[in-house]
PADOKE-219430 format. One record per residue (C-alpha): residue number from 1; residue in one letter; x, y, z. Coordinates in Angstrom, 3 decimals, padded with zeros to 6 digits. Layout:
! PADOKE-219430
+-----+-----+----------+----------+----------+
|   n | res |        u |        v |        w |
+-----+-----+----------+----------+----------+
| NUM |   a |        X |        Y |        Z |
...
+-----+-----+----------+----------+----------+
! end
This chain:
! PADOKE-219430
+-----+-----+----------+----------+----------+
|   n | res |        u |        v |        w |
+-----+-----+----------+----------+----------+
|   1 |   m | -016.143 | -016.024 |  049.378 |
|   2 |   k | -015.141 | -013.143 |  047.194 |
|   3 |   s | -017.400 | -010.205 |  046.591 |
|   4 |   n | -018.531 | -008.934 |  043.224 |
|   5 |   a | -016.507 | -005.798 |  043.863 |
|   6 |   s | -013.235 | -007.783 |  043.939 |
|   7 |   y | -014.132 | -009.490 |  040.635 |
|   8 |   l | -015.005 | -006.117 |  039.120 |
|   9 |   g | -011.740 | -004.653 |  040.391 |
|  10 |   a | -009.705 | -007.506 |  038.902 |
|  11 |   w | -011.560 | -007.167 |  035.592 |
|  12 |   l | -010.972 | -003.388 |  035.473 |
|  13 |   a | -007.279 | -003.873 |  036.252 |
|  14 |   a | -006.949 | -006.426 |  033.428 |
|  15 |   v | -008.731 | -004.120 |  030.979 |
|  16 |   g | -006.571 | -001.192 |  032.054 |
|  17 |   l | -003.424 | -003.224 |  031.550 |
|  18 |   a | -004.579 | -004.333 |  028.091 |
|  19 |   v | -005.313 | -000.734 |  027.083 |
|  20 |   a | -001.909 |  000.395 |  028.378 |
|  21 |   f | -000.175 | -002.307 |  026.332 |
|  22 |   a | -002.179 | -001.339 |  023.257 |
|  23 |   f | -001.003 |  002.272 |  023.492 |
|  24 |   a |  002.587 |  001.333 |  024.343 |
|  25 |   a |  002.975 | -001.163 |  021.487 |
|  26 |   p |  004.379 |  000.095 |  018.208 |
|  27 |   n |  001.633 |  000.651 |  015.678 |
|  28 |   d |  002.862 |  000.852 |  012.103 |
|  29 |   s | -000.298 |  000.178 |  010.132 |
|  30 |   s |  001.613 |  000.185 |  006.855 |
|  31 |   v |  003.397 | -003.056 |  007.798 |
|  32 |   m |  001.312 | -006.176 |  007.160 |
|  33 |   g |  003.863 | -008.727 |  008.298 |
|  34 |   r |  007.571 | -009.392 |  008.172 |
|  35 |   l |  009.570 | -011.839 |  006.128 |
|  36 |   p |  011.770 | -013.875 |  008.410 |
|  37 |   a |  015.494 | -013.344 |  007.944 |
|  38 |   f |  017.293 | -016.209 |  006.237 |
|  39 |   m |  020.164 | -017.068 |  003.942 |
|  40 |   a |  019.271 | -018.576 |  000.578 |
|  41 |   q |  020.616 | -018.781 | -002.932 |
|  42 |   t |  019.124 | -018.342 | -006.355 |
|  43 |   l |  019.018 | -021.318 | -008.670 |
|  44 |   l |  022.158 | -019.824 | -010.246 |
|  45 |   r |  023.847 | -020.424 | -006.870 |
|  46 |   q |  024.092 | -016.714 | -006.075 |
|  47 |   p |  023.780 | -016.186 | -002.303 |
|  48 |   v |  020.956 | -013.943 | -001.119 |
|  49 |   n |  020.567 | -012.687 |  002.424 |
|  50 |   v |  016.836 | -012.087 |  002.829 |
|  51 |   p |  015.552 | -009.491 |  003.413 |
|  52 |   d |  018.461 | -007.024 |  003.555 |
|  53 |   g |  020.179 | -008.572 |  000.531 |
|  54 |   l |  017.165 | -008.188 | -001.739 |
|  55 |   p |  018.017 | -006.409 | -004.982 |
|  56 |   s |  016.052 | -003.204 | -004.278 |
|  57 |   d |  014.660 | -001.051 | -001.476 |
|  58 |   r |  011.261 | -002.407 | -002.525 |
|  59 |   t |  011.048 | -005.807 | -004.114 |
|  60 |   l |  008.036 | -007.685 | -005.407 |
|  61 |   a |  008.135 | -011.264 | -004.130 |
|  62 |   l |  005.894 | -013.847 | -005.765 |
|  63 |   i |  005.455 | -016.441 | -003.025 |
|  64 |   t |  004.219 | -019.981 | -003.636 |
|  65 |   f |  003.773 | -022.952 | -001.340 |
|  66 |   q |  002.521 | -025.763 | -003.564 |
|  67 |   r |  003.490 | -027.293 | -006.882 |
|  68 |   g |  000.160 | -026.467 | -008.607 |
|  69 |   q |  000.500 | -022.717 | -008.068 |
|  70 |   h |  002.745 | -022.128 | -011.090 |
|  71 |   a | -000.094 | -020.827 | -013.315 |
|  72 |   q | -001.101 | -018.189 | -010.764 |
|  73 |   v |  002.465 | -016.898 | -010.510 |
|  74 |   e |  002.711 | -016.810 | -014.294 |
|  75 |   s | -000.466 | -014.711 | -014.376 |
|  76 |   w |  001.336 | -012.101 | -012.222 |
|  77 |   i |  004.493 | -012.237 | -014.319 |
|  78 |   e |  002.504 | -011.775 | -017.526 |
|  79 |   g | -000.021 | -009.311 | -016.067 |
|  80 |   l |  002.676 | -007.011 | -014.687 |
|  81 |   n |  004.944 | -007.619 | -017.703 |
|  82 |   l |  007.756 | -008.439 | -015.287 |
|  83 |   r |  010.020 | -010.113 | -017.832 |
|  84 |   n |  010.106 | -006.917 | -019.925 |
|  85 |   d |  009.714 | -004.137 | -017.344 |
|  86 |   p |  013.018 | -003.337 | -015.637 |
|  87 |   s |  011.356 | -000.769 | -013.356 |
|  88 |   i |  009.999 | -003.547 | -011.098 |
|  89 |   t |  012.512 | -005.573 | -009.115 |
|  90 |   w |  011.061 | -008.997 | -008.417 |
|  91 |   v |  011.832 | -012.524 | -007.273 |
|  92 |   r |  009.969 | -015.809 | -007.373 |
|  93 |   m |  010.011 | -017.370 | -003.906 |
|  94 |   p |  008.784 | -020.963 | -003.534 |
|  95 |   v |  008.523 | -021.776 |  000.177 |
|  96 |   v |  009.298 | -025.455 |  000.770 |
|  97 |   n |  009.125 | -027.390 |  004.023 |
|  98 |   d |  012.765 | -027.989 |  004.847 |
|  99 |   p |  013.559 | -031.670 |  004.327 |
| 100 |   g |  016.277 | -031.294 |  006.957 |
| 101 |   t |  019.178 | -032.657 |  004.928 |
| 102 |   l |  021.452 | -031.369 |  002.213 |
| 103 |   t |  020.407 | -034.324 |  000.051 |
| 104 |   g |  016.721 | -033.457 |  000.454 |
| 105 |   r |  017.280 | -029.793 | -000.371 |
| 106 |   s |  019.413 | -030.745 | -003.399 |
| 107 |   a |  016.629 | -033.006 | -004.672 |
| 108 |   v |  014.150 | -030.112 | -004.510 |
| 109 |   e |  016.627 | -027.772 | -006.211 |
| 110 |   n |  017.248 | -030.335 | -008.973 |
| 111 |   k |  013.495 | -030.516 | -009.681 |
| 112 |   l |  013.370 | -026.732 | -009.875 |
| 113 |   l |  016.420 | -026.673 | -012.180 |
| 114 |   k |  014.644 | -029.021 | -014.586 |
| 115 |   h |  011.503 | -026.890 | -014.502 |
| 116 |   y |  013.358 | -023.582 | -014.998 |
| 117 |   p |  016.094 | -024.193 | -017.598 |
| 118 |   a |  016.764 | -020.542 | -018.550 |
| 119 |   d |  019.382 | -018.599 | -016.591 |
| 120 |   t |  017.119 | -015.529 | -016.554 |
| 121 |   e |  014.443 | -017.532 | -014.713 |
| 122 |   r |  016.951 | -019.162 | -012.372 |
| 123 |   a |  018.382 | -015.779 | -011.390 |
| 124 |   k |  014.923 | -014.667 | -010.179 |
| 125 |   l |  014.117 | -017.877 | -008.299 |
| 126 |   v |  014.999 | -018.022 | -004.591 |
| 127 |   p |  013.774 | -021.261 | -002.985 |
| 128 |   v |  013.143 | -020.933 |  000.748 |
| 129 |   f |  013.642 | -024.049 |  002.874 |
| 130 |   t |  011.836 | -023.495 |  006.154 |
| 131 |   d |  008.742 | -024.378 |  008.147 |
| 132 |   r |  005.874 | -023.170 |  005.943 |
| 133 |   a |  003.482 | -022.496 |  008.818 |
| 134 |   s |  006.046 | -020.355 |  010.608 |
| 135 |   f |  006.804 | -018.436 |  007.394 |
| 136 |   v |  003.077 | -017.803 |  006.816 |
| 137 |   r |  002.598 | -016.455 |  010.349 |
| 138 |   s |  005.665 | -014.232 |  010.236 |
| 139 |   a |  004.872 | -012.754 |  006.831 |
| 140 |   g |  001.252 | -012.055 |  007.798 |
| 141 |   l | -000.172 | -014.373 |  005.138 |
| 142 |   n | -003.430 | -016.301 |  005.442 |
| 143 |   s | -002.533 | -019.823 |  004.320 |
| 144 |   i | -000.445 | -021.932 |  001.967 |
| 145 |   d | -003.439 | -022.403 | -000.337 |
| 146 |   q | -002.852 | -019.184 | -002.267 |
| 147 |   v | -000.110 | -017.482 | -004.229 |
| 148 |   y |  000.932 | -014.155 | -002.733 |
| 149 |   a |  002.399 | -011.133 | -004.434 |
| 150 |   v |  003.985 | -008.989 | -001.732 |
| 151 |   v |  006.046 | -005.825 | -001.735 |
| 152 |   v |  008.811 | -006.109 |  000.818 |
| 153 |   n |  011.505 | -003.657 |  001.894 |
| 154 |   r |  015.054 | -004.448 |  002.999 |
| 155 |   q |  013.957 | -004.646 |  006.619 |
| 156 |   g |  011.606 | -007.485 |  005.647 |
| 157 |   d |  008.441 | -005.467 |  006.199 |
| 158 |   v |  005.542 | -006.559 |  004.015 |
| 159 |   l |  004.227 | -003.225 |  002.728 |
| 160 |   a |  001.559 | -004.567 |  000.355 |
| 161 |   r |  000.033 | -007.996 | -000.068 |
| 162 |   v | -002.404 | -009.526 | -002.520 |
| 163 |   e | -003.311 | -013.140 | -003.065 |
| 164 |   g | -004.519 | -015.372 | -005.842 |
| 165 |   q | -004.585 | -014.857 | -009.584 |
| 166 |   f | -003.525 | -011.611 | -011.298 |
| 167 |   d | -006.127 | -008.866 | -011.152 |
| 168 |   a | -005.688 | -005.327 | -012.479 |
| 169 |   n | -006.992 | -003.711 | -009.262 |
| 170 |   k | -004.664 | -005.800 | -007.100 |
| 171 |   a | -001.788 | -004.985 | -009.440 |
| 172 |   q | -002.472 | -001.268 | -009.041 |
| 173 |   t | -002.072 | -001.623 | -005.272 |
| 174 |   l |  001.308 | -003.282 | -005.762 |
| 175 |   r |  002.484 | -000.703 | -008.323 |
| 176 |   e |  001.572 |  002.194 | -006.031 |
| 177 |   t |  003.477 |  000.650 | -003.132 |
| 178 |   l |  006.509 | -000.113 | -005.323 |
| 179 |   k |  006.795 |  003.470 | -006.553 |
| 180 |   n |  005.958 |  005.303 | -003.291 |
| 181 |   f |  009.234 |  005.272 | -001.410 |
+-----+-----+----------+----------+----------+
! end
């Protein structure tokens, strides 16, 4: 039979170890998550190595997970005047569960091509074929139920993150992060 002192000693050792790990672990509070590294291509068939091949040191990524989220992304594009403001580098990033075959991925891309006929839209669209749940965890997002507007650097660090429909206060957070580098 073990004494209470041995249980207390084991508990104190575990707590001490946890505290030591907490102080030893890197703590960059400005990073909210990290985009996983992957190779993709725009709908214009231009290869993009994410994140280090993103077009700017800080890029706004409008991330969607479901077909019905188009209106929310459009609210960000309109609200931030992205089509007319060259000072913000941005991409539209639909995250799709990878169908596992070239034929399946081509079918998804063909649907997107029909939905986005203009070359200017296709150049900004980078479909991501991956496991959605894994992407959400890695990027520090909450779920696939929302649209996310995130500022990401070339290391893949998520520096700012907002979710849902455009809102002026949320937009201000993104603008400040985009310009402060």
